[in-house]
C-alpha positions in Angstrom: 57.2 61.0 109.5 56.3 62.3 112.9 58.1 65.6 113.7 56.1 66.6 116.8 58.6 67.7 119.5 61.6 67.5 117.1 64.1 70.3 116.5 64.7 70.9 112.8 67.1 73.0 110.7 66.3 74.1 107.2 69.3 74.5 104.8 69.1 76.3 101.4 66.3 77.7 99.3 63.6 75.3 98.4 62.3 76.0 94.9 58.6 77.1 95.1 58.6 77.0 98.9 59.8 79.9 101.0 61.7 79.0 104.2 59.3 81.0 106.3 56.4 79.1 104.9 58.1 75.8 105.4 58.9 76.9 109.0 55.3 77.8 109.7 54.0 74.5 108.3 56.5 72.5 110.4 55.7 74.4 113.5 52.0 73.7 112.9 53.0 70.0 113.0 54.5 70.5 116.4 58.2 70.9 115.4 60.7 73.5 116.5 62.7 75.2 113.7 66.0 76.8 114.5 68.7 78.5 112.4 71.8 76.5 113.6 72.8 72.9 114.1 73.4 72.1 117.8 73.4 69.2 120.1 69.6 69.6 120.4 69.0 69.3 116.6 67.1 66.2 115.6 67.1 66.3 111.8 67.9 68.6 108.9 66.1 69.3 105.6 68.4 70.5 102.7 67.8 71.8 99.2 69.2 69.1 97.0 71.2 71.7 95.0 73.2 72.5 98.1 73.6 69.0 99.4 77.4 69.3 99.8 77.7 72.9 100.7 77.9 74.9 103.9 78.8 74.9 107.6 75.4 73.7 108.7 75.7 70.5 106.7 79.2 69.8 107.8 78.1 70.2 111.4 75.1 68.0 110.8 77.3 65.3 109.4 79.8 65.6 112.2 77.0 65.0 114.6 75.6 62.1 112.5 72.2 63.8 112.1 69.6 62.5 109.7 69.7 64.7 106.5 66.6 64.7 104.3 66.3 66.3 100.9 63.6 68.7 99.6 61.5 65.9 98.2 61.1 64.6 101.7 60.2 68.0 103.0 57.5 68.4 100.3 56.1 65.0 101.1 55.9 65.8 104.8 54.1 69.1 104.1 51.8 67.8 101.5 48.2 68.4 102.4 46.3 65.2 103.2 43.3 64.7 101.1 40.5 63.0 103.1 39.5 61.1 100.0 42.1 58.9 98.3 43.2 60.9 95.1 43.7 57.6 93.3 40.2 56.4 94.0 38.6 57.5 90.7 41.3 55.8 88.7 41.2 52.7 90.8 37.4 52.4 90.2 38.1 52.8 86.4 40.6 50.0 86.5 38.2 47.8 88.6 35.6 48.4 85.9 38.1 47.2 83.2 38.8 44.1 85.3 35.1 43.3 85.4 34.7 43.9 81.7 37.7 41.7 81.0 36.3 38.8 83.1 32.9 39.1 81.2 34.7 39.0 77.8 36.7 36.0 78.8 33.5 34.1 79.6 32.1 35.3 76.3 35.2 34.1 74.5 34.9 30.6 76.0 31.2 30.5 74.8 31.4 32.1 71.4 35.0 32.8 70.5 36.4 36.3 69.8 33.5 38.5 68.8 33.1 42.1 67.6 32.4 43.1 71.2 36.0 42.0 72.0 37.4 44.0 69.2 35.3 47.1 70.1 36.4 46.9 73.8 40.0 46.6 72.8 39.8 49.7 70.6 38.3 51.6 73.5 41.0 50.4 75.9 43.7 51.6 73.5 42.1 54.9 72.7 40.5 56.0 75.9 42.6 54.2 78.6 46.0 54.8 76.9 46.9 51.1 76.8 50.5 50.4 75.9 51.9 47.3 74.2 54.5 45.6 76.3 56.8 42.6 76.1 57.8 40.5 79.1 61.5 40.1 78.5 62.9 42.9 80.7 65.2 40.6 82.7 68.7 40.4 81.2 70.1 38.2 83.9 68.8 35.3 86.1 66.0 36.2 88.5 67.5 36.3 92.0 64.5 37.3 94.1 60.8 37.5 94.0 57.7 38.4 96.1 54.0 37.7 95.8 51.9 40.7 96.7 49.7 40.4 99.9 46.6 40.7 97.7 47.8 37.7 95.7 47.2 39.5 92.4 50.8 40.5 91.5 54.2 38.9 91.4 57.4 41.0 91.6 60.6 39.5 90.2 64.1 41.2 90.3 67.6 40.8 88.9 70.9 42.2 90.1 72.3 43.1 86.6 71.1 43.4 83.1 72.4 46.4 81.2 74.6 49.4 81.9 71.9 50.9 84.2 71.6 47.9 86.5 68.9 45.3 87.1 65.2 45.3 86.6 62.0 44.9 88.6 59.1 43.3 86.7 55.5 43.3 87.9 53.3 40.4 86.7 49.5 40.1 86.8 48.7 36.5 87.9 45.2 36.2 86.5 46.5 36.9 82.9 50.0 35.6 83.3 51.4 38.7 81.7 54.0 41.4 82.6 52.4 44.8 83.3 55.4 46.9 84.3 59.2 46.9 83.9 61.3 49.3 86.0 65.1 49.7 85.7 66.7 49.7 89.1 70.1 51.4 89.4 72.8 49.0 90.7 70.4 46.0 90.6 68.2 44.3 93.2 69.7 42.2 96.1 72.4 39.6 95.5 72.4 36.0 94.6 71.7 33.9 97.8 70.1 36.8 99.7 66.4 36.5 100.4 63.7 39.2 100.9 65.4 41.8 98.7 61.8 42.6 97.5 59.0 43.3 100.1 55.5 44.6 99.6 53.4 46.9 101.8 50.3 45.3 103.3 48.0 47.1 100.9 50.1 46.0 97.8 50.5 49.6 96.7 54.2 50.2 97.7 57.2 47.9 97.3 60.5 48.0 99.1 63.8 47.0 97.6 67.3 46.3 98.8 69.4 47.6 95.8 72.6 49.1 94.7 74.5 47.2 97.4 73.8 49.5 100.3 70.5 51.2 99.6 67.0 50.5 100.7 64.1 52.2 98.8 60.4 52.3 98.5 58.9 52.3 95.0 55.6 52.7 93.3 55.3 49.3 91.5 52.6 50.7 89.1 54.4 53.7 87.8 56.6 54.1 84.8 57.7 57.7 85.2 61.3 57.9 86.5 60.4 60.9 88.7 57.6 59.1 90.5 58.8 55.5 90.7 61.1 56.0 93.6 59.0 57.2 96.6 61.7 57.2 99.3 65.2 55.8 99.8 67.8 55.6 102.6 71.5 55.3 102.7 72.2 54.2 106.2 74.0 50.9 106.0 77.6 52.3 106.4 78.5 51.4 102.8 77.8 47.7 103.2 78.8 45.7 100.1 76.0 43.2 100.5 72.3 43.5 101.5 71.7 43.7 105.2 68.7 42.3 107.1 65.8 44.7 106.8 62.0 44.7 106.9 59.4 47.0 105.4 56.6 48.0 107.8 53.0 47.0 106.8 52.2 50.6 106.0 55.2 50.8 103.6 56.3 54.0 105.2 58.8 52.8 107.7 61.7 50.4 107.5 63.8 48.5 110.0 67.4 48.2 109.1 70.0 46.0 110.9 72.9 48.5 110.8 75.7 49.2 113.2 74.6 51.2 116.2 76.1 52.0 119.7 73.1 50.3 121.4 72.8 46.8 122.8 69.7 46.3 120.6 71.1 46.7 117.1 69.4 48.3 114.2 67.1 51.3 113.6 63.6 52.2 112.4 63.6 55.1 109.9 60.7 56.9 108.1 60.3 56.1 104.4 57.4 58.4 103.4 59.2 60.3 100.7 62.6 61.7 99.7 66.1 60.6 100.5 67.6 60.0 103.9 71.4 60.0 104.3 72.5 59.1 107.8 75.2 57.1 109.6 73.8 55.1 112.5 77.1 53.9 114.0 78.1 57.3 115.5 74.6 58.4 116.5 73.9 59.1 120.2 72.2 56.1 121.9 69.1 58.1 122.7 68.4 58.9 119.0 64.7 58.4 118.2 65.5 56.2 115.2 67.6 53.7 117.3 66.3 50.9 119.4 66.9 50.4 123.1 70.3 51.4 124.5 70.2 48.5 127.0 68.4 45.2 127.2 65.9 44.8 130.0 67.7 43.6 133.1 65.8 40.3 133.3 66.5 39.4 129.7 70.2 40.4 130.1 70.8 38.3 133.1 68.8 35.3 131.9 70.0 35.0 128.3 73.2 36.9 128.1 75.7 39.1 129.9 74.3 42.6 130.0 77.8 44.1 130.3 79.7 42.5 127.4 80.2 44.1 124.0 77.8 41.8 122.1 75.0 43.6 120.4 71.7 41.8 119.9 71.3 41.9 116.2 68.6 40.7 113.7 71.3 39.4 111.4 69.3 36.4 110.4 65.8 37.5 109.6 63.3 40.2 110.5 59.6 40.9 109.9 56.9 43.2 111.3 53.8 42.0 113.0 50.7 42.7 110.9 49.6 45.6 113.1 53.0 47.3 112.9 53.6 47.3 116.6 56.3 44.6 116.9 59.4 43.4 115.1 60.0 39.7 115.1 63.6 38.9 114.5 66.2 36.1 114.4 69.9 36.4 115.0 72.8 34.7 116.7 75.4 35.3 119.4 78.0 33.1 121.0 77.3 30.4 118.4 73.6 30.1 119.3 70.6 31.1 117.3 68.2 33.5 119.0 64.7 34.7 118.4 63.4 38.0 119.9 60.5 40.4 119.6 61.0 44.2 119.8 58.2 46.6 120.9 58.3 49.3 118.2 57.1 52.1 120.3 59.8 51.7 123.0 62.5 50.0 121.0 62.8 47.5 123.8 63.1 43.7 123.5 59.9 42.0 124.8 61.3 38.6 125.0 64.4 36.7 123.9 64.9 32.9 123.5 67.4 30.4 122.1 66.1 28.5 119.1 67.3 26.1 116.4 68.8 27.2 113.2 65.5 26.7 111.2 62.6 28.9 112.3 59.4 30.5 111.0 56.7 32.9 112.3 53.1 32.2 111.7 51.2 34.7 109.5 48.8 35.7 112.3 51.8 36.5 114.6 50.8 34.0 117.3 53.4 31.2 116.9 57.0 30.7 116.2 58.1 27.2 115.1 61.7 26.1 115.2 63.7 22.9 114.8 65.7 22.0 117.9 66.1 18.3 117.7 62.5 18.2 116.5 59.9 20.8 115.9 59.2 23.2 118.9 56.5 25.8 119.1 56.7 29.1 121.0 54.0 31.6 121.8 55.1 34.6 119.6 53.7 37.1 122.2 55.6 35.8 125.2 58.3 33.5 123.9 57.1 30.7 126.2 56.8 27.1 124.9 53.5 26.4 123.3 52.7 22.7 124.0 55.3 19.9 124.1 56.3 20.2 120.5 55.7 17.8 117.6 59.1 16.0 118.0 59.5 15.5 114.2 63.2 15.5 113.2 64.9 15.9 109.9 62.8 18.9 108.8 64.5 20.9 106.0 62.0 23.8 105.4 59.0 25.4 107.0 56.0 27.1 105.2 53.0 28.6 107.0 49.6 29.3 105.6 46.2 30.3 107.0 42.8 28.5 106.9 40.4 31.0 108.3 41.8 32.1 111.6 43.9 28.9 112.0 47.6 28.9 111.0 48.7 25.8 109.1 52.2 24.6 108.9 53.9 22.5 106.2 57.2 21.0 107.4 59.2 19.6 104.5 61.5 16.6 105.1 63.9 15.9 102.3 65.4 12.7 101.2 68.7 11.8 102.9 68.2 14.1 105.9 70.7 13.8 108.8 68.0 12.3 111.2 67.2 9.5 108.8 63.5 10.5 108.8 61.3 9.3 105.9 60.8 12.1 103.4 57.5 13.8 103.1 55.5 16.8 104.1 54.2 17.1 107.7 51.0 19.1 108.1 50.1 20.8 111.4 47.1 22.9 112.4 48.6 25.5 114.8 51.0 23.3 116.9 49.0 20.1 116.4 50.2 17.4 114.0 47.5 16.6 111.4 49.0 14.1 108.9 51.9 13.2 106.8 52.0 13.3 103.0 54.3 10.5 101.8 56.0 12.3 98.9 59.6 13.3 98.3 59.9 17.1 97.9 62.4 18.7 95.5 65.9 18.8 97.0 67.1 22.2 95.7 65.6 25.6 94.9 65.9 29.3 94.9 64.2 29.3 98.3 63.7 25.7 99.5 60.6 26.4 101.5 58.9 27.7 98.4 58.9 24.3 96.8 55.6 24.1 98.8 52.7 26.5 98.3 49.6 26.9 100.4 46.3 27.8 98.6 45.1 31.2 99.8 42.1 29.4 101.4 44.5 27.1 103.3 42.5 24.0 102.4 44.9 22.8 99.7 48.6 22.8 98.9 50.9 22.2 96.0 54.5 21.2 95.9 57.4 20.3 93.6 58.3 16.6 93.8 61.8 15.2 93.5 61.0 13.8 90.1 60.1 17.3 88.7 56.3 17.3 88.9 53.9 19.7 90.5 51.2 18.1 92.5 48.0 19.7 94.0 46.4 18.1 97.1 43.3 18.7 99.1 44.0 19.1 102.8 40.5 19.8 104.3 39.3 16.3 105.1 40.4 13.6 107.6 42.9 12.3 105.0 44.8 14.2 102.4 43.7 13.6 98.8 45.8 14.1 95.6 43.8 16.1 93.2 45.9 16.5 90.1 49.4 16.9 88.6 50.3 20.1 86.8 52.9 20.4 84.1 55.8 22.6 85.2 59.2 23.3 83.5 61.8 20.8 84.3 64.1 23.3 86.1 61.3 24.7 88.3 62.4 25.4 91.9 59.6 27.6 93.3 55.8 27.3 93.5 53.6 30.1 94.6 49.8 30.1 94.8 48.1 33.5 94.4 44.7 35.0 93.9 42.2 33.7 91.3 43.5 30.1 91.8 46.7 30.8 89.9 49.9 28.8 90.5 53.3 30.3 89.6 56.1 27.8 88.7 59.5 29.6 88.6 63.2 29.1 88.2 66.0 31.7 87.7 65.3 31.6 83.9 61.7 30.4 83.6 58.2 31.6 84.7 54.9 29.8 84.1 51.4 30.8 85.3 48.8 28.0 85.6 45.3 27.4 86.8 45.6 25.3 89.9 42.1 23.7 89.2 42.8 22.6 85.6 46.5 23.0 84.9 45.7 25.4 82.0 48.8 27.5 81.1 48.1 31.2 81.2 51.6 32.4 80.5 54.9 30.7 79.8 58.2 32.4 79.5 61.9 31.5 79.2 64.4 34.3 79.6 67.9 35.0 78.4 67.5 33.8 74.8 70.5 35.0 72.7 69.7 34.6 69.0 72.7 34.8 66.7 71.1 37.0 64.1 71.0 40.8 64.1 68.5 42.9 66.1 65.9 44.6 64.0 66.9 48.0 65.3 70.7 47.4 65.6 72.9 47.7 68.6 73.9 51.4 68.4 70.8 53.2 69.4 70.2 53.1 73.2 66.8 54.5 72.6 65.7 51.2 71.1 67.6 48.9 73.4 64.6 47.8 75.6 62.3 47.5 72.7 64.1 44.3 71.6 63.0 40.9 72.8 63.8 37.3 71.9 60.9 34.9 72.4 63.2 32.0 71.5 66.8 31.2 70.5 66.1 31.9 66.8 64.6 35.3 66.5 65.0 38.9 67.6 61.8 41.0 67.6 61.0 44.6 68.6 57.8 46.1 70.1 56.5 49.6 70.1 54.0 50.6 72.7 51.7 52.2 70.1 50.9 48.7 68.7 53.6 47.9 66.1 55.8 44.8 66.3 58.8 43.9 64.2 58.9 40.1 63.7 61.4 39.3 61.0 60.5 35.6 60.7 56.9 36.4 59.9 55.4 35.6 63.3 51.7 36.4 63.5 49.4 37.8 66.1 48.6 34.4 67.4 52.1 33.5 68.5 53.0 37.1 69.6 49.8 37.2 71.6 51.1 34.4 73.9 53.8 36.7 75.2 52.7 40.3 74.6 49.9 42.3 76.3 48.2 45.7 76.2 48.8 47.2 79.7 46.7 49.9 81.4 48.2 51.9 84.3 51.1 49.4 84.6 48.7 47.1 86.6 46.2 45.5 84.2 46.9 43.3 81.2 44.5 43.2 78.2 44.7 40.3 75.7 46.4 41.1 72.4 44.3 38.4 70.6 41.1 40.5 71.1 42.2 43.3 68.8 44.4 44.4 65.9 48.2 44.1 66.0 50.4 45.6 63.3 53.2 43.1 62.6 55.9 44.2 60.1 59.0 42.4 58.9 61.7 45.2 59.4 62.5 48.7 60.7 61.8 50.2 57.3 58.2 49.0 57.4 57.8 50.0 61.1 58.4 53.7 60.5 55.4 54.3 58.2 53.2 52.0 60.4 54.0 54.2 63.5 53.2 57.4 61.5 53.7 60.6 63.4 54.3 59.0 66.8 57.7 59.8 68.3 59.0 56.3 67.7 58.0 56.6 64.1 60.2 59.8 63.7 63.1 58.1 65.5 62.8 55.0 63.2 62.8 57.1 60.0 65.9 58.9 61.2 67.5 55.5 62.1 66.7 54.0 58.7 68.0 57.0 56.9 71.3 56.8 58.9 72.0 53.2 57.8 71.3 53.7 54.1 
């Protein structure tokens, strides 16, 4: 958050931080700190214990000023360490990744050896590995996002238990869940895309959750106090997610909320803490808001500058990779529009009418849209780029990159309104390359994701109408079918991540496969509801998330110390297909390489856990039901 030149008011006593010290630190950052809220005040920091008290806060709300809590103040004032404080731990995890890769090679050559068992003991004892099950979702998956590094998949649900929904983080190379985070109020809503967004470095994750909140979270933390990094309540109590976009740095967010300006929406800081603010009544010159008026040339060419229609990104929004521009889609007067906003000025750089279907290239150079055929625009100027491909009947668009060349897959479904033959149309930049004569799947969670580009851009995979996954080479003069991979029958999404891993997904299934061989790395079906009793009963909330059902027949329970209750006598081999040891909520270690204590019931689990807290709870539970 940049406070240089801002006028700030501090309200309350901040535990462990005197007001005079906070004032000195803020002034060193170029801010002006005053004792009363006036028309010149830009923002307020308040002690969270006094959030609803005092004349200063009432005046700040009356003036619609941004109000940050004490966590935000501490985050702002935190001394920056020139060296990344997480670097030593990151190196340790990288060493474990290299060790795991070497042991996987050894296993293929010699099977599981004593070296595997010794390494697993070390991971458990020295690295604090925890045993985890993957069945955190208690409702259908309604949104997902692949991390920019391609190593992690985030999946989210709206509801699940009394707390809300869940965010699960999956490691692709192992096909295992490495973290489960409860999200109050749930993530997004069915039918709304982009409720989950990663920062460019894959270290922060943004969520639209609890109807009207947008937050930034640490996807690799399990401690409630540190999972939520920042959140804002600025959508005027919207009952559904609004269009929003997380900046590449993960520390700013664009939100399409009601404003008094002609260019709708705002950009707010999301470094740390909570922001509570109402945009609708803010003065037009507020620094969080975009331009008060459109440029005259845009206003006169594309729309009436003096009507009451605000230019809104109510269709889609994304940041350019360098964080200097917002690329957005909206509609007014019954016509779809695309526009680009210069972030530093808040002004619209260009504005153009487009077709309903549009997509921006990953390198921020092109915008393709369907207006009685595919048309390409220069994303920097909004001017037509070439004559257009002219292909009609396109149902979805998916960009990839091959080196520095953006590649487009345009999907044409069967029975399209233009009567075009179904298939996938491949373009390099705006130049048509070739047609793949296949019939893509007709329905899906996000139709464009029935196609997946390889990270290298020289291959692609898609879901066909008859329920198969096909992988094709797209680097020669002609496309070449390489192989068919086995995907669950209900699969509606294909993603292609790092380490040559494909993800086949539906709202209730998730499968991880090697694109090169079709080898299944992980295979999960959610929402099983066995009729039998749970091993730990239904009365103890403490045990609720330890239960999991790998099928429709059996309830099991897992304890992070390494004990599993499996009443039907399941062994380590079958449990190892779904469970994993996890390190730092980001790395999965194979269960099959070490010991696993499998017991038949809660009575046996208590002694197996010994003096661990879970063991004490179990013994109390067992005594209570005798």
